[in-house]
BAVEXMAR-28047 format. One line per field, with one value per residue: x, y, z of N, C-alpha, C in turn; residue in one letter; chain. Coordinates in pm, 1 decimal, m for minus. Layout:
<nodes>
n_xx = (X,...) .
n_yy = (Y,...) .
n_zz = (Z,...) .
ca_xx = (X,...) .
ca_yy = (Y,...) .
ca_zz = (Z,...) .
c_xx = (X,...) .
c_yy = (Y,...) .
c_zz = (Z,...) .
r = (A,...) .
c = (A,...) .
</nodes>
This chain:
<nodes>
n_xx = (m1425.0,m1417.9,m1147.9,m1087.7,m1239.9,m1116.4,m862.3,m938.4,m1007.4,m776.0,m520.6,m268.5,88.3,153.5,m102.5,m152.3,55.2,m22.8,m272.9,m203.4,m53.2,m237.1,m432.3,m525.9,m641.3,m470.6,m546.6,m422.4,m322.2,m225.0,m91.9,m219.4,m94.2,m265.9,m367.9,m566.2,m670.0,m533.5,m649.2,m609.3,m649.2,m432.3,m241.3,m10.7,315.2,591.3,882.7,1148.0,965.8,802.4,512.2,494.8,480.8,461.0,446.1,347.2,613.8,551.5,310.3,28.1,36.0,311.4,413.3,299.0,423.8,685.2,682.1,578.7,637.3,466.1,233.7,m57.6,m183.5,m424.9,m550.2,m819.2,m1103.4,m1422.9,m1772.4,m1979.3,m2050.0,m1959.0,m1764.9,m1559.2,m1223.1,m900.9,m596.9,m432.6,m178.5,17.3,255.9,573.9,675.2,913.0,1059.5,1144.5,1325.9,1266.4,1450.9,1616.3,1726.4,1574.0,1310.7,1229.8,1252.4,1055.6,831.7,834.8,765.3,503.9,390.3,420.7,225.9,m22.7,m45.8,m70.8,193.7,410.5,664.8,957.5,1130.4,956.5,795.7,986.8,1043.6,796.1,781.0,1002.1,919.3,694.4,807.7,903.1,940.2,857.4,823.6,886.9,740.0,802.7,649.1,703.1,632.4,498.2,293.0,66.2,m259.0,m490.5,m768.6,m1001.9,m1300.3,m1408.7,m1319.6,m1494.0,m1693.9,m1953.0,m2075.8,m2190.4) .
n_yy = (2460.7,2203.0,2147.0,2317.6,2203.3,1955.1,2039.0,2141.5,1916.9,1771.6,1611.7,1744.5,1696.0,1637.1,1568.7,1344.0,1170.6,1135.3,1015.0,772.0,663.6,568.8,293.3,100.1,m108.0,m191.1,m184.3,m384.7,m391.7,m589.4,m703.8,m981.5,m1266.0,m1309.4,m1066.4,m976.2,m804.2,m857.1,m829.3,m755.3,m729.2,m595.0,m583.0,m328.7,m180.1,33.8,130.0,332.2,545.3,471.2,285.6,m55.8,m411.8,m756.0,m1085.7,m1420.0,m1579.8,m1730.1,m1635.2,m1520.5,m1245.5,m1187.4,m1351.1,m1222.6,m969.2,m1032.4,m1073.1,m829.9,m523.4,m317.4,m157.2,m74.4,80.8,127.3,309.6,366.9,528.7,588.5,621.7,749.2,987.0,1244.3,1182.6,1045.8,948.9,910.2,758.0,698.2,519.6,494.7,306.9,145.0,m176.9,m275.5,m573.9,m774.0,m1041.3,m1365.7,m1445.6,m1222.7,m987.5,m755.6,m828.4,m922.8,m682.7,m527.4,m685.7,m650.5,m381.2,m398.2,m570.0,m400.6,m215.0,m347.7,m570.1,m644.0,m628.6,m696.6,m592.1,m455.4,m660.0,m881.3,m802.8,m813.6,m1085.4,m1197.6,m1091.0,m1217.0,m1484.9,m1478.7,m1428.2,m1645.5,m1816.8,m1594.9,m1299.0,m950.1,m634.6,m315.0,m12.5,207.4,525.4,663.5,822.7,994.6,1014.4,1187.8,1230.6,1405.8,1426.6,1550.6,1807.3,1940.8,2036.2,1929.7,1987.4,1883.2) .
n_zz = (m1411.2,m1307.1,m1274.2,m1060.7,m852.7,m837.3,m753.3,m506.1,m348.6,m335.9,m148.7,65.8,83.1,352.8,454.9,298.2,382.5,652.1,617.7,477.7,677.8,854.2,988.3,767.5,492.3,187.7,m148.7,m400.5,m727.2,m996.0,m1316.1,m1478.9,m1671.8,m1881.7,m1936.2,m1767.4,m1468.2,m1154.0,m838.1,m501.7,m144.8,92.8,397.2,486.3,513.9,545.8,358.6,374.7,359.3,147.4,45.3,133.6,121.3,238.3,110.9,11.9,m156.2,m376.4,m463.0,m664.1,m721.0,m697.6,m897.8,m1116.8,m1095.7,m1145.2,m1417.0,m1508.3,m1387.9,m1336.5,m1128.3,m943.1,m656.5,m398.9,m132.0,68.3,228.6,383.3,403.2,283.5,21.8,97.6,279.4,155.5,107.0,m30.9,m159.6,m448.3,m598.4,m877.9,m1033.2,m1024.9,m918.0,m682.3,m644.3,m381.0,m316.1,m162.6,128.1,131.0,365.2,385.8,349.3,600.4,742.2,620.6,678.1,952.1,971.3,879.5,1080.3,1302.7,1249.7,1246.0,1419.0,1753.0,1975.8,2250.8,2275.6,2110.8,2052.2,2046.1,1831.4,1622.1,1627.5,1553.8,1293.4,1175.7,1188.9,1024.7,781.3,643.9,345.3,202.9,0.9,m67.9,m151.1,m272.4,m336.5,m589.1,m675.3,m973.6,m1038.6,m836.2,m705.6,m516.4,m292.7,m89.0,27.1,246.7,243.2,82.1,234.7,265.8,29.7,m290.0) .
ca_xx = (m1468.5,m1380.8,m1010.7,m1090.4,m1288.1,m1007.6,m760.6,m998.7,m1012.2,m644.8,m450.8,m131.9,183.5,138.7,m230.8,m133.8,136.8,m102.5,m374.6,m142.8,m3.0,m346.7,m444.2,m617.2,m591.9,m431.6,m584.4,m304.0,m355.0,m114.0,m139.8,m202.4,m33.4,m369.3,m412.6,m662.6,m618.4,m538.4,m671.1,m615.2,m632.1,m309.5,m186.8,111.6,403.9,668.8,1027.8,1193.1,852.2,721.2,431.5,559.0,411.3,523.0,348.9,412.5,696.6,486.9,173.4,m6.2,82.7,455.6,438.5,264.6,521.9,808.1,660.0,543.9,650.2,362.7,144.5,m143.5,m236.8,m530.2,m592.5,m935.1,m1201.3,m1542.2,m1900.5,m2072.0,m1977.1,m1891.9,m1653.9,m1465.6,m1083.2,m818.4,m467.9,m402.8,m42.1,48.7,403.5,639.2,703.4,1048.3,1039.4,1252.4,1307.9,1279.5,1586.8,1673.3,1690.8,1475.6,1179.8,1196.6,1234.3,921.1,734.0,832.9,687.8,361.3,353.7,410.0,103.0,m147.2,m46.6,m27.2,306.4,447.5,799.7,1024.8,1185.4,846.0,758.1,1088.6,1025.9,680.5,817.0,1089.8,838.4,601.6,885.4,939.7,882.9,793.1,894.7,832.1,721.7,803.9,581.5,769.8,530.7,519.5,180.0,m19.1,m382.7,m549.9,m894.1,m1059.6,m1425.7,m1433.8,m1284.8,m1606.1,m1785.9,m2086.1,m2126.8,m2169.7) .
ca_yy = (2440.7,2068.1,2156.8,2383.0,2105.7,1858.0,2101.8,2160.1,1792.6,1707.5,1610.6,1794.5,1587.5,1599.1,1498.6,1213.2,1087.6,1102.3,920.4,644.7,613.2,507.2,150.5,61.5,m204.0,m137.1,m267.0,m399.2,m439.3,m631.2,m754.7,m1124.5,m1294.8,m1302.6,m926.9,m937.5,m739.9,m930.7,m730.3,m814.5,m635.7,m631.0,m496.3,m274.7,m101.3,131.2,125.0,466.5,628.1,415.3,172.6,m184.8,m526.0,m885.3,m1182.7,m1545.1,m1567.4,m1800.7,m1578.5,m1474.7,m1107.5,m1190.8,m1404.2,m1116.3,m862.7,m1082.0,m1052.8,m690.1,m452.9,m212.6,m181.4,33.5,52.8,223.4,310.7,457.0,511.9,672.9,545.7,831.4,1074.4,1357.9,1135.6,970.3,992.5,803.9,780.9,598.0,529.1,420.4,307.0,18.7,m253.3,m330.7,m704.2,m815.2,m1187.6,m1449.6,m1459.8,m1092.3,m938.7,m649.1,m887.1,m921.7,m544.0,m485.5,m759.1,m586.7,m258.5,m441.1,m616.6,m286.4,m134.8,m423.6,m678.4,m598.6,m700.0,m635.8,m532.6,m450.8,m794.6,m967.7,m757.2,m866.5,m1234.8,m1224.0,m1059.8,m1325.3,m1608.9,m1464.8,m1405.0,m1770.9,m1835.3,m1469.6,m1192.8,m819.0,m544.6,m175.0,60.6,331.2,603.7,746.9,915.5,983.4,1087.4,1190.4,1302.1,1414.2,1494.7,1631.0,1941.9,2002.5,2093.5,1877.6,2022.4,1778.5) .
ca_zz = (m1272.7,m1261.1,m1221.7,m927.1,m756.6,m821.3,m666.9,m375.4,m273.2,m333.8,m19.1,69.2,114.3,494.3,469.0,235.2,474.2,769.1,574.0,452.2,805.3,928.3,989.4,663.5,396.0,58.7,m266.5,m485.4,m862.6,m1087.1,m1445.3,m1506.2,m1801.4,m1984.4,m1948.8,m1667.4,m1346.3,m1032.3,m733.0,m368.0,m30.7,171.9,500.6,433.9,596.4,468.0,349.1,338.4,325.2,37.6,84.6,106.4,182.4,222.0,62.4,m25.8,m272.4,m489.1,m478.6,m795.3,m741.0,m721.0,m1034.3,m1211.6,m1089.5,m1211.4,m1561.5,m1536.9,m1259.1,m1322.0,m1012.7,m889.4,m522.9,m353.3,9.4,72.5,330.7,373.8,383.0,207.5,m72.2,162.3,364.4,80.8,102.1,m81.6,m222.1,m550.0,m646.7,m996.7,m1046.5,m1045.7,m798.7,m658.2,m585.9,m293.7,m315.1,m43.2,178.3,146.6,499.1,377.5,363.4,743.3,781.9,575.3,761.1,1085.8,954.8,874.1,1213.6,1391.7,1222.3,1252.4,1517.8,1886.3,2037.7,2380.1,2272.3,1981.7,2030.3,2004.9,1694.8,1531.4,1623.5,1473.1,1157.8,1127.8,1169.9,910.8,659.6,582.4,209.6,165.9,m71.1,m33.3,m262.3,m240.5,m443.5,m632.2,m739.8,m1091.0,m1033.6,m716.8,m710.3,m385.8,m276.8,45.0,7.8,364.9,208.0,13.5,331.5,246.5,m105.4,m393.4) .
c_xx = (m1422.4,m1238.5,m1005.8,m1138.8,m1181.6,m901.8,m809.6,m992.7,m876.8,m584.7,m310.0,m40.4,171.8,9.0,m221.1,m54.6,56.2,m209.2,m314.3,m89.1,m111.0,m352.5,m557.0,m559.3,m558.8,m475.8,m463.7,m346.6,m230.4,m176.1,m113.3,m147.7,m135.1,m427.5,m514.8,m591.1,m635.5,m543.5,m691.1,m599.2,m513.2,m295.8,m53.1,188.0,476.2,817.9,1072.0,1079.6,761.5,638.2,501.9,476.1,489.6,408.2,423.2,491.9,642.5,346.8,153.1,49.3,232.0,484.3,402.5,371.7,658.9,800.5,645.3,542.5,551.9,265.2,62.6,m193.2,m332.0,m555.2,m703.4,m1017.9,m1318.0,m1665.2,m2005.9,m1990.5,m1896.8,m1777.5,m1544.8,m1326.3,m1005.4,m688.2,m451.2,m260.2,m24.8,199.7,459.4,674.9,851.0,1024.9,1163.4,1233.0,1325.6,1425.6,1656.1,1633.8,1587.3,1332.4,1137.2,1174.5,1095.9,812.5,726.0,755.8,539.7,314.7,330.4,282.3,m22.2,m155.8,6.8,86.4,343.5,582.7,852.7,1082.2,1072.2,802.9,856.2,1069.1,906.4,710.6,907.2,1013.1,748.3,676.0,930.3,866.9,808.3,885.8,828.7,828.1,723.8,745.7,654.0,672.5,579.5,409.4,100.6,m141.9,m447.8,m684.1,m940.7,m1186.7,m1470.9,m1414.4,m1393.9,m1708.4,m1932.7,m2145.9,m2097.1,m2129.8) .
c_yy = (2305.8,2070.9,2215.9,2282.5,1999.6,1913.2,2114.6,2030.6,1722.8,1719.9,1672.6,1673.8,1541.9,1525.1,1354.9,1120.4,1047.3,996.7,781.2,581.2,551.3,357.4,106.1,m47.6,m131.8,m231.9,m266.2,m461.3,m468.6,m683.8,m903.5,m1144.4,m1291.4,m1164.7,m881.7,m874.0,m834.9,m830.6,m798.6,m704.1,m684.7,m533.4,m443.9,m197.7,m2.4,90.2,260.6,551.9,577.6,298.0,40.7,m294.7,m652.5,m982.3,m1315.3,m1528.4,m1632.8,m1748.3,m1533.0,m1333.5,m1102.9,m1245.3,m1297.8,m1006.9,m905.5,m1061.2,m903.2,m615.3,m340.5,m251.4,m55.4,m11.1,164.7,200.6,409.8,430.6,606.4,586.4,623.4,929.9,1180.1,1312.8,1055.1,1033.1,878.0,855.2,663.1,624.6,437.2,424.7,168.4,m45.1,m294.7,m462.6,m742.1,m965.1,m1252.3,m1460.4,m1326.7,m1036.7,m825.9,m703.0,m890.0,m778.1,m493.8,m558.6,m696.2,m455.7,m292.8,m483.6,m498.0,m205.6,m214.1,m528.2,m623.6,m688.7,m622.7,m566.0,m530.2,m590.1,m891.2,m931.8,m817.9,m1017.8,m1274.0,m1201.8,m1171.1,m1452.3,m1596.6,m1444.4,m1530.2,m1788.0,m1711.3,m1380.7,m1060.1,m736.5,m401.6,m104.0,191.7,407.7,672.4,855.3,889.7,1073.5,1078.2,1264.0,1298.1,1495.7,1571.1,1779.9,2016.5,2065.6,2049.9,1908.8,1907.7,1848.2) .
c_zz = (m1220.6,m1207.4,m1086.3,m819.9,m730.0,m728.8,m523.4,m289.3,m263.1,m194.3,m37.2,98.6,262.2,515.8,408.9,327.2,596.6,731.1,549.3,582.0,892.5,908.5,896.3,578.2,264.7,m48.8,m357.2,m618.6,m941.8,m1215.6,m1457.2,m1646.7,m1913.9,m2004.3,m1848.8,m1549.6,m1229.5,m917.1,m598.9,m262.6,51.0,285.0,443.9,542.7,509.0,465.5,296.4,288.3,212.5,89.5,42.0,176.9,158.1,186.2,29.1,m155.0,m396.4,m513.3,m624.2,m821.7,m767.0,m857.3,m1140.6,m1214.4,m1149.1,m1362.9,m1596.6,m1406.4,m1240.1,m1213.2,m987.5,m753.1,m486.0,m205.2,14.5,192.0,307.4,341.2,309.1,122.9,m1.0,255.4,289.4,79.9,40.9,m142.2,m320.2,m596.5,m765.8,m1015.2,m1078.0,m912.3,m795.3,m583.7,m509.8,m266.8,m179.4,m1.9,197.4,283.5,496.0,385.2,511.5,790.3,741.7,656.1,899.8,1080.8,952.1,1012.9,1309.1,1370.1,1252.7,1362.0,1650.7,1937.9,2163.1,2380.9,2131.0,1949.0,1982.7,1860.7,1595.2,1516.7,1538.3,1324.6,1096.9,1101.8,1046.3,777.7,586.7,454.2,160.3,78.7,m26.0,m158.5,m210.0,m362.4,m468.4,m719.5,m865.5,m1091.5,m905.6,m732.8,m571.9,m389.4,m132.0,33.7,135.5,330.8,128.8,107.6,312.9,110.5,m200.7,m517.2) .
r = (X,X,X,X,X,X,X,X,X,X,X,X,X,X,X,X,X,X,X,X,X,X,X,X,X,X,X,X,X,X,X,X,X,X,X,X,X,X,X,X,X,X,X,X,X,X,X,X,X,X,X,X,X,X,X,X,X,X,X,X,X,X,X,X,X,X,X,X,X,X,X,X,X,X,X,X,X,X,X,X,X,X,X,X,X,X,X,X,X,X,X,X,X,X,X,X,X,X,X,X,X,X,X,X,X,X,X,X,X,X,X,X,X,X,X,X,X,X,X,X,X,X,X,X,X,X,X,X,X,X,X,X,X,X,X,X,X,X,X,X,X,X,X,X,X,X,X,X,X,X,X,X,X,X,X,X) .
c = (A,A,A,A,A,A,A,A,A,A,A,A,A,A,A,A,A,A,A,A,A,A,A,A,A,A,A,A,A,A,A,A,A,A,A,A,A,A,A,A,A,A,A,A,A,A,A,A,A,A,A,A,A,A,A,A,A,A,A,A,A,A,A,A,A,A,A,A,A,A,A,A,A,A,A,A,A,A,A,A,A,A,A,A,A,A,A,A,A,A,A,A,A,A,A,A,A,A,A,A,A,A,A,A,A,A,A,A,A,A,A,A,A,A,A,A,A,A,A,A,A,A,A,A,A,A,A,A,A,A,A,A,A,A,A,A,A,A,A,A,A,A,A,A,A,A,A,A,A,A,A,A,A,A,A,A) .
</nodes>
């Protein structure tokens, strides 16, 4: 029965894309050198359909990813059991170093999702300004787990 329930709450590819396309934060987990998990919330955008974010090139998450490219990210919402939805992606991080033009492109994707701008030119200018001393990370999925408790119709 558990397998049936798991199948019942799984998001389709279209549902997953729509959910990830919403304006939410993404929890990003990397491995510290001492084996602990470093967990932070990030705004994110996309590169070729994959979740991506920009961050300071000297941040802890970047230092962790230089040592170990394994990454897990989670985007979720819901305030009660019957409204819980989420997408967890386990995979590897592609680190894009400071100075690579793709950092600005990813920053522009983030800006377009979270910061109000009046034009594409303004969005690009904001992305360029926020890309100073920044790196970017693209999440390549090895495993994706999704859930949407709305599909249970209120049943627990």
